[in-house]
N, C-alpha and C positions, 0 to 999 in steps of 0.2 A: 144389529144386535148390540145391546147395551153391555158395557163392561161393569161387573160388580166385584168390588174388593172383598176378600174374605180374610178374617183373622181367626185362626183356630176353629174354623167351621162356622163362625158367626158372621152373618152378613152385616157389613158396616154401611148402614144408610140411616138417614135422619128419620126419627119418629117424632112428629110434631105433637103428638098427644102425650108424650112422656112427661112425667112429673118428677122433679128432683126433690127428694125428702132427706135433707141432712139432719142428723140427730143434734139436739141441743148439747153444746159442750158442757161437761160436768166440771164445775169449779174445783180446782185442786188446792187444798190448804197446805201451805208450806210451813213447816215449823220454824219458829224464830231461832236465830243463832244463839248459842250459849254466851258468846261475847257480848251481845246486846243486853242480855239479862244481867250480866256482871256489871256492865256500864251503868245500867239503870239504877242499880243499888247505890251508886255514888259513895262507895266506901273503899278506902285504900286497903288493898290486900296485904300490905306490909305492916303498916302501923294501925290499921283498922279505925281510922278517923273518918267521919263523914264530912266530906269537903268536895271541892272541885277536883275531878280526877282526870288523868290522862292514861294513855296506853303505852307501855314499854313493850317492845317486840324484838325478838331475835329471829334470825333467818332459820335456824335449826336448833333443836334441843342439844345436839352434840357440841354446840358452841358454849354450853354451860360448863363444860369440863367434867372431870370425874368427881363424884361425891367424896367429901372428906372435910377435914378441918380448914383447908385452904379455900374452900368454896364459899363465896359470900352468901349471906342469908337470902338475898333475893334470888340468886341462882338456885339455891337449894329448894326454895319454895316453888319456883317454876318447874324444876325437875320432879318435885313431889306431886304436883297437880298435873304434870305431863301436858303443859300448855306452853306455846311459844309466846303468849301474851301475858302481861301482868297489869292489872288496873292499879295505878298508884297516884298519890297526891304529888304536887309539884316538888316539895322538899325531898320526898323519897325518890322521885325521878332524878333529881339532881344528885342525890347520894348514890344512886345506881350508876350514873355515868362517871362519878368520881371514884367509884370502887369497881372497876371491871374485873372480869374473871381473869386470873393470872395465867393459868395453864389450860387453855381451851384445847379440845381434841383436834 
């Protein structure tokens, strides 16, 4: 007498006539990131000049400190647009590093 394995009432044996028909995968369109669109514009978000740009980034928005007269213009802009990145030209990037936020949270 042959032993036949059963799984949930279904006999588990090979069917040589079975055809596997996998559906064709549907391509999923992933939207581009906002940062890439901002970079492609090649415009400094501080001085608004069209030039070679770089990205200034902070780890968290809370590093920008509290809004007020002591907050630098670059930190106020980042807080206003609620982004941890800022697209800036080389002179503005140097100015940002020369004028850090005095009282970060």
